[in-house]
N, C-alpha and C positions, 0 to 999 in steps of 0.2 A: 504494500500500500504506500502511496506517496507520503513523504515525511511532512508535507505541508498541503493545505487545501488548494484546489485549483486556482491558479493565478494567470490572468491574461498577460501575455508578454508585452512589455513596453518597447516602442521603437527606440533603437539606440544605434550609435555609430562609433567606430574605432578608426584611428589613423595610424597607419604603418609608414613611418618616414624612413627612406633609404638614403644613407650617406655612402657615396662610392669613392671617397678620397683615399689615397694611399694604396689603391689596388684591391682592398678588401671592401665588401659590402657590409655595412653595419646598420642595425635598426635601433631605434630609441625605445627603451622599456623602463618601467619603474615598478617598485614593489608596493602592493596594497598593504595597508595597515593590518596588523594581526587582529584587531577588533572590528574589522569591516564585516558587514553582514553578508557581503557577496565576495566570494573568492578571497578570504583573508590570507595574508601572507604570500600570495602568489604574485609572480611577475607578469605584467600585462603591458599592452600598448595603451597609450592615452585614449580615453574615450568615455562615453556615458550616454545617458538617455537624451532624447530629443525634447527640447522645450518649445513652447508655442512661438516664442520670438524667433526661433531658428527658421521657421517657415514664413515669417513676415518680413524680416530684414532683407533688403536686396543687396547682393554682393556687388563688388566693383567689377568682377568678371564671373560669368555664370559657368555652369558645368558644360562640358562637351555634350552636344545633343545625343550622341550615342550612349554616353554614361547615364544621362537623365532618362533616356528611354529604357535602358536596362533596369534602372532602379524602380521603374513603375511596373515591371513585370512581376506578377504574383504578389503585388502589394496588397496587404489586408485593407478592407474598407474600400473607399473610392480613390483610385489612383489619380494623382495630379502632379504637374510639374512643381508646384509649390511644396508638396510633401517630399518629392524627390530631392529638391534643393535643400529642404530642411534637414535631411539626413546628412548631407555633406557639410552644411553649416554647423550642425551639432559636433561633427568630428573636428572642425576647425576651432570652434569655441572651446570645447573640452580640452583640446591640446594646449590652447593658450592658458586656460584656467589651471591645468594640472602641471604643466612643465614650462610655461612662459614663452613658448615658441609662437611666432606670428606667421601665419599663412595669409599673406595679403599684399596689397599694392598701395602706394601712397594715395591718400584720399584727397581728391580735389573738391569734393562736395560731400561733407559728412552726412551720412544717413541719420534719420531720427529713429529713436527707439526708447522704449520704457524699460528695457531690460538692463539691469545693473551690470550683468556679465558682459553684454555687448557694449555698453558704455565704456567699460574698462578697456576692452579691446580697441575701440575707436579712439580712446584717449591717447593711444600710442601714435596716432597720426596715420594709421593704415586702415584700410577697409578690406574685408575678406575677399580672397581671390580663389575661385574654385576650379579654374581651367586646367590645373595640373593634376587634379584628383582622378584616380582610376578605381572603379568598382571592382573588387577582387574576390569577395566571398560573402556569404550570408549564412548565419546560423541562429537557431532559436534554442534558448536554454531549455533543457528537458523539464517536464513536470516534476513536482515534488521538491523544488528548490525554493529557498526563502525569497529569492528575487528571480524574475524571468525577463529576458530581453530578446527581442528580435533584432539582432545586430548585423549591420552592414559593415564590412571591412573595406576600407579604402587604402590605396597605396599612393604615396607621393614622394617624388624625388626631393632631396633636401635643397636642391637648387631653387625650389619654389618657396623656401622658408627664409624670411627676411633676416632673422638673427640666428641662423643655424649654427654659426660658429660660437655663439655665446653659451656658457654653461646652462644646462637645464636646471630650473629651480626646484627645490623640494617644497611640497605643499601638503596640506592635510589629506589630499587624495592619494598622492604617490610619493613613496620614499625612494631614495637612491636612484634617481633617474640617470641613465647612462646609455652610451652608444656601445652596442655589442655586435661582434661578428655572429653570424647565424649559428655557427658551431658552439659559441659561448652561450648564446641565448638558449639553445636546445638543452643545455646541461643545467639550467636553473629549475626552480620549483615553479612549474607552469600548469595552468588549467589544461585539460585535455584538448579543448578546441584550439588553444594557442599553439600547442605542439603540432596539431594538424595544419594550422595555417602556416607555421614556419616551414614545415616540410613542403607544402605546396609552393610557398614563396621561393624556396631554394630551387625547385624545379622550374618555376616560371622565369627565373633570372637567366636560364639557359635557353629560353624560348622567346624570340623577339615578339611573337604575336600575343603571348599570354597577358601582357600588360597594356595592350592597345585598347582604346575605347570600344566598348561593345563586345569585347572578347567573351567567350563562354566562361562561366564561373560556377563553383559548387554552392548548393543550397542544402544545408543540413538541418534535420529536425527529427523528432521522435514521432512515429506513427504506429499505433497498436503495439507499444512497448519495444519497437525495433528502431534502431538508428537508420535513418534514410538519407542518402546523398543523391540529390538530383543535379542536373546541369541546366542552367538557365542562361 
């Protein structure tokens, strides 16, 4: 029997930032606090649930149309470009909140928002830029967990990060943020889905087509107590 009553999964997004300096590909990860309700003590990529403001604020540069279209496939509820954009915006916002990295371009006309989180982002002088994000994978937390998320994983080259060379900051969300080679990351205390994503990422780096806009991607979830992996 499930350890927790049925919970509807919340839309969420994660950002995998790739740094290719020095010949090695590295990813940015951090450790969740040991008292976190969800995945305590595990190393994860920056990310979190979608806020309403993520779907309302207009970015300086929008998603590639092929990425936006892919995000609307199999979307629960009524699919829309605003909801697709909101997923990517959540990944950008959460990355800024959790590790202080800015995925944006200099703002010539500051957007208006009531969101404190987005105001803090815009106070840097930059507005969110989504054009470099690539939709890489999707997974829904299995039933019986204290938190459930319908998570979209995005990949972004560090060249699209304004302050990628700056040290990632430690926050209440993530401890020990650091850039890790894929082999180093695989040896950490990771959630099962993160292990799977890292393995797929390693294979994708050897395939030019795998990280192109609109490329096929895995969608993982539980159906009838079995783990299902579909391609969308």
